[in-house]
Each structure stands twice: as structure tokens, then as C-alpha cells.
C-alpha positions in Angstrom: -19.7 3.7 -13.7 -16.6 5.7 -12.4 -14.4 7.4 -15.2 -11.4 6.6 -13.3 -8.9 5.2 -10.7 -6.4 7.4 -9.8 -2.9 6.7 -8.6 -2.8 6.8 -4.7 1.0 6.2 -4.3 2.7 8.0 -7.3 5.6 9.8 -5.4 6.0 7.3 -2.4 6.0 3.8 -3.7 7.2 4.9 -7.3 7.9 8.3 -9.0 5.1 10.7 -9.8 7.1 11.8 -12.9 7.0 9.5 -16.1 10.8 10.2 -16.7 11.8 8.9 -13.3 9.6 6.0 -13.6 10.8 5.3 -17.2 14.4 5.4 -16.2 14.0 2.8 -12.9 12.7 0.2 -15.9 15.4 1.2 -18.2 18.5 0.6 -14.8 16.9 -2.9 -14.5 16.6 -3.7 -17.8 20.3 -3.2 -17.9 21.0 -4.8 -15.0 19.5 -8.0 -16.7 21.5 -7.9 -19.9 24.4 -9.5 -17.9 22.5 -12.2 -16.5 22.9 -15.3 -17.5 19.8 -17.0 -15.5 17.6 -14.8 -17.3 18.5 -16.3 -20.6 17.7 -19.7 -19.5 14.3 -18.4 -18.4 13.3 -16.3 -21.8 13.1 -20.1 -23.0 10.0 -20.7 -20.9 6.9 -18.7 -21.9 4.6 -17.5 -19.6 1.2 -15.4 -19.1 1.3 -15.9 -15.2 3.5 -14.2 -12.4 4.5 -13.6 -9.0 5.6 -10.3 -8.4 6.2 -8.3 -5.3 4.9 -4.5 -4.4 7.0 -2.9 -2.4 8.6 1.1 -3.3 10.4 0.8 -6.6 14.2 0.8 -4.9 13.6 -1.9 -2.8 11.9 -4.1 -5.3 11.5 -3.7 -8.5 14.5 -5.1 -9.9 12.7 -8.3 -8.7 9.6 -7.4 -10.6 11.2 -6.2 -13.4 12.3 -9.8 -13.9 8.9 -11.0 -14.7 8.0 -8.3 -16.0 10.5 -8.6 -18.9 9.4 -12.5 -19.2 5.7 -11.8 -19.5 6.2 -9.2 -22.0 7.7 -11.7 -24.5 4.4 -13.7 -24.3 2.8 -11.5 -27.6 -0.6 -13.0 -27.2 -1.2 -11.4 -24.2 -4.1 -8.4 -24.8 -5.7 -7.9 -21.5 -3.4 -7.8 -18.1 -5.3 -9.2 -14.2 -3.3 -7.5 -11.8 -4.7 -9.4 -8.1 -3.6 -8.4 -4.7 -4.3 -8.2 -1.0 -6.2 -5.0 0.7 -4.0 -3.4 2.9 -6.1 -0.7 4.0 -10.2 -1.5 4.1 -11.5 -5.0 5.5 -14.0 -6.8 3.4 -15.3 -10.3 2.5 -14.6 -11.3 -1.2 -12.9 -9.6 -3.8 -13.5 -6.5 -5.6 -13.2 -5.5 -9.4 -12.5 -2.0 -10.8 -15.4 -0.9 -12.4 -13.7 2.4 -13.6 -13.2 3.2 -17.2 -9.1 3.3 -16.8 -6.2 3.3 -14.7 -4.0 6.6 -13.9 0.1 6.1 -14.3 2.8 8.6 -14.7 3.5 8.1 -18.0 -0.3 7.8 -19.5 -3.8 5.9 -18.2 -4.0 2.8 -19.3 -8.0 1.3 -20.3 -9.8 -1.1 -18.3 -11.7 -3.6 -19.8 -15.0 -3.5 -18.2 -16.9 -5.5 -20.6 -14.8 -8.7 -19.9 -14.7 -7.5 -15.9 -18.5 -7.8 -16.4 -18.8 -11.1 -17.5 -16.1 -12.6 -15.0 -18.8 -11.5 -12.2 -21.3 -13.5 -14.2 -19.0 -16.5 -13.3 -17.6 -15.5 -9.6 -18.9 -13.3 -7.0 -16.6 -10.7 -7.6 -18.3 -7.2 -6.4 -17.2 -3.1 -6.4 -15.7 -1.7 -3.3 -14.8 1.5 -4.1 -13.1 1.7 -0.9 -11.1 -1.4 -1.3 -9.4 0.3 -4.5 -8.4 4.0 -3.2 -5.7 3.3 -1.4 -4.4 -0.1 -2.2 -0.8 -0.2 -3.6 -0.6 -4.2 -3.8 -1.9 -3.2 -7.2 -1.5 -0.2 -8.1 2.2 -0.3 -7.9 2.3 -2.8 -10.6 0.3 -0.8 -13.0 3.3 1.2 -14.2 5.3 -2.0 -15.1 2.1 -2.7 -17.2 2.1 0.1 -19.1 5.9 0.2 -19.9 6.3 -3.8 -20.7 3.1 -4.4 -22.2 1.8 -1.3 -23.9 -1.1 -2.2 -25.5 -3.0 -4.1 -23.2 -6.0 -3.2 -20.9 -6.3 -4.2 -17.4 -8.6 -5.1 -14.7 -7.5 -4.5 -11.0 -9.1 -7.6 -8.3 -8.5 -6.8 -4.6 -9.2 -9.3 -2.2 -9.7 -9.6 1.4 -11.6 -12.1 3.4 -11.9 -14.7 0.7 -11.2 -18.3 0.7 -7.8 -19.4 -1.4 -10.2 -22.2 -3.0 -12.4 -19.4 -3.8 -9.9 -17.2 -5.8 -8.5 -20.0 -7.2 -11.4 -20.6 -9.3 -11.2 -17.2 -11.1 -7.8 -17.0 -11.9 -8.7 -21.0 -13.6 -11.3 -19.2 -15.0 -8.5 -16.5 -16.7 -6.2 -18.6 -17.3 -8.1 -20.2 -19.9 -8.6 -17.2 -22.1 -4.4 -17.3 -23.9 -5.0 -13.6 -24.2 -4.7 -13.0 -20.4 -1.5 -12.0 -18.3 -2.2 -12.4 -14.5 0.0 -10.6 -12.0 -0.3 -12.3 -8.1 1.3 -9.4 -5.8 2.7 -10.0 -2.7 5.5 -9.5 -0.6 7.2 -12.2 1.6 8.0 -11.7 5.6 7.8 -8.4 7.3 10.6 -7.0 9.6 12.0 -9.8 11.1 16.3 -10.0 11.0 17.6 -11.4 7.7 18.1 -14.7 9.0 14.8 -15.2 10.3 13.6 -13.6 6.6 15.5 -15.7 4.8 14.3 -18.9 6.7 10.4 -18.0 6.3 10.6 -16.6 2.8 12.1 -20.4 2.4 8.8 -21.3 2.8 7.3 -19.4 0.4 9.5 -19.9 -2.3 9.4 -23.9 -2.0 5.0 -23.6 -1.9 5.7 -21.8 -5.0 8.8 -23.8 -6.6 6.9 -27.4 -5.7 3.3 -26.4 -6.5 2.5 -27.3 -2.5 0.2 -24.8 -0.6 0.7 -27.0 2.2 3.9 -25.8 2.7 3.0 -22.2 1.9 0.0 -22.8 5.1 2.9 -23.0 7.6 5.7 -21.0 7.8 5.1 -18.7 4.7 4.2 -14.7 6.1 3.4 -13.5 2.7 0.8 -10.8 3.2 -0.7 -12.4 -0.5 -0.6 -15.5 1.0 -4.0 -15.7 -0.5 -3.2 -15.0 -4.0 0.2 -17.6 -3.8 -1.8 -19.9 -2.2 -4.8 -19.7 -5.0 -2.2 -19.4 -7.8 -0.8 -22.7 -6.8 -4.2 -24.4 -7.2 -4.9 -22.9 -10.1 -1.6 -23.9 -11.5 -1.9 -27.6 -10.6 -5.3 -28.2 -11.9 -4.0 -26.5 -15.2 -1.2 -28.7 -15.2 1.5 -25.8 -15.4 5.1 -25.7 -13.8 6.8 -23.4 -11.8 10.2 -21.5 -11.5 11.3 -18.7 -9.0 12.9 -16.1 -10.8 14.9 -13.7 -7.7 14.6 -13.5 -4.3 15.9 -10.5 -2.3 15.1 -8.7 1.2 14.8 -5.1 2.0 18.7 -5.3 3.5 20.2 -5.6 -0.4 19.1 -2.2 -0.9 18.8 -0.3 2.4 22.0 -2.3 4.1 20.2 -2.7 7.4 19.7 -6.6 8.2 17.6 -5.9 11.5 14.2 -5.3 10.0 13.8 -6.5 6.2 11.1 -7.4 4.2 11.6 -10.1 1.9 10.1 -10.0 -2.2 10.4 -13.0 -4.9 9.1 -12.9 -8.3 7.9 -16.2 -10.2 6.7 -17.8 -13.3 4.3 -20.3 -14.2 4.6 -21.9 -17.5 
């Protein structure tokens, strides 16, 4: 077992200094205080969320809405972050068989004991190459460190894997009330704003209505398998869903000619 899952994108997707990371979270939390919708969301308990994984300047606020709500669940002791592989192609899912996960504000313990037990029930391997550069999961860890600081973590990265198979893993995770589940995905990439809004609406409708068929016809999320798997597991568990926030990179960069879409949602 390797000692540490080192941070690979600190200093690019998010700051490498703890003070700068904390400043982001403070700004996000301050902005949420004036949100009427957020006060209504607080009534919904959750242990599973969908969040984006772009640079914090672009998608951090959208993610923070969901993390603030997840943090209200005091039963959570373990956070499982599930994201797509962007840099290394393989079959199946790889788990973080490390001892701890590096973040700018302190390392998070990895619950390898739980991961080993989970892998006895589901085909979860370990490919270090899948973890070494993957940002879809890594950008979530400073959020976990800030909003759920007493939690341990597990990183699950999937590549060529059927959504129904991944949903079985999520279903197992949902049965333990001490688990918090994070599905990491961005939406459409590099369309103009109007086209992106139309394509992203398919993703949002799929999540809102728990309809995997909608997700399979027009939604272009990079974490499509994870979204579909979460929808399937939520339906099986009798959960409802709520889309919390939607934006594109144009909200921050101003360029509407080539945008990336971001959303966050919860399941309850």
C-alpha cells in the first residue's frame, strides 16, 4: 500500500496554499447567505450530491452549494468521491489504496479498510496511473477537508464501465448512513452559450426527473456514467433529487462563444 495520494493539480485547478483555498470557501459561503433558495434547501437532508470539477474560480461556488448541504448531515463519517478518468483509459473502477490524501489544508485519512470490504462485494481494482493526475476527484478533496473535516475519504475513478455496474457500487454505499457520496462531473464542453444551455438542460432534466434515458440522449457530461449510475441507484433506493445550481464558465470569464457547463444537485 502506498502512503499518500499526492495532490497533482494544486496550484492550477485550486490554490496550493491553505489560506487561499480557505478564502475561496469563505467567499462562497458569504454569497450563499443571501440566497433565498439555499434556506429552502436546508430543509432537505442528503448524503449524496453531484458537483462539478473545474477550477474553483469557475465552478467552485456551484459545488459549494451542495457541500454546505452535505455538511449538515452529522451522521457522515466517510466520504466516497466518484469521478471519471480523464488521463488514463482502463476497464472498470480503481480505488484509492493509499493511507492518506494530500490537500493544502491538511491530509485526509483514507478508509482503506472499508475500501477492501467494498472490493469484496464489487470489482474494484487499483491502477496507480488512474489516480496520479486525475482532477475530477482531487478537486473535491479540499472541499471535503473544509466542510466535512472529521471524515475519512475514498477515491473511486472509473473509465470504461457500464453505468448499471457502477450503480451497484453506489447502491451499496447508500445503504450505510455514515457514507457521504460525491458524484463528480462537468456538463457540456466548448459550445456557445445557447447551445450549451440546451445540451445541459438535458442533463439537468435527467437528474431532476431521475430519468437515465434523458441522460443518454443529448446530455454531454464528462461524468455521464457517474450521473446515470447515481440516477439508477437513487431510483432503486426510492430517493428524490433536487438541482441546486447551474452556470457556465461565461458567468465568470465573460466569453459566451466557448463555454463549459456546471451544475450541482442533491439526493434525499
